[in-house]
N, C-alpha and C positions, 0 to 999 in steps of 0.2 A: 560516546558511546552512543551505538544506534539505535534509535528511540521507535516504538509504534508510531504511526502518526494517524488517528482517525481521519476516514475519509467520508464521504456519499456524494458517488462521484455520477456524470452523466458523460456516458462514452458517445464523442464524437458518431462514431459507426451504430450505435444501437437506437433505435426510436424508442423515446418517450414513452412510458413512464420505466424502461428500463433500468434500476441505478445497479450502482457496486459498492457497496456497505462493508463494514467490516475495517478489519488490519491490513496493510502492507507491509511483507514480512522485506526488509532491506537485506541485502549481503554484506557484507563488512568490505571497507575499501573501495570503496562504491559511489562513482558521482553520480546524482539524480538531479531532475529539473520535474516540476511539478507545479500544475500551475490545474486550476479548479475550476469550475460553472458551476450555478447551483438552479434548480429548477422548483418553481414553485405552483402547487395545484391551484388552479383558482376557481373560484364557484360555479361557473361555468364551466369546469370541466377542462378550459383550457393549462397550457403550463406558461406560467411567463420564465422564460428562460434567461438570465444575468448571459454579461459577456466573458468574455475568462477573466480571471486574475490574472495579477503580475506575479511572472514566472519565478519562483524559489529557487535555489540550486544550492544543494549543500552537498556537504561528503562524510558518508559516515564512518566512523572508527572502525579498528581493529575486533575482532570476536575476544570476549571479557571471556576471564580464567572459566569461570561454569559453565558456557558455552562450549567452552574447548574440551572439559568433561565429561558435557553430553553430548558429544558428538563423537568422544572417544569410548562412550558406553556404546553408542548404537553400532560402531565400528566394532568391538570384540563382541556384540550379539550377533550380527550380520558374518563374521567369522567364525563365529562356534556352530552356526549354523552348519557352513560348506564343508 
């Protein structure tokens, strides 16, 4: 089953100390590659930035039945408004 992956990432293109927090919402039946990097603020105000982690590759599963029901409900609500 698809799982929420908690993250605290520093994007390569964004200057420190901008961070991305929270959850990535993953699509079903999709292949992902993930690598992370950490940044720790030191007493002098500078950031100690780690190297990139090993890349983890994984594939998410199909939609669960409850998720399909949620999608159906949303579709019916939207169709009702149109």
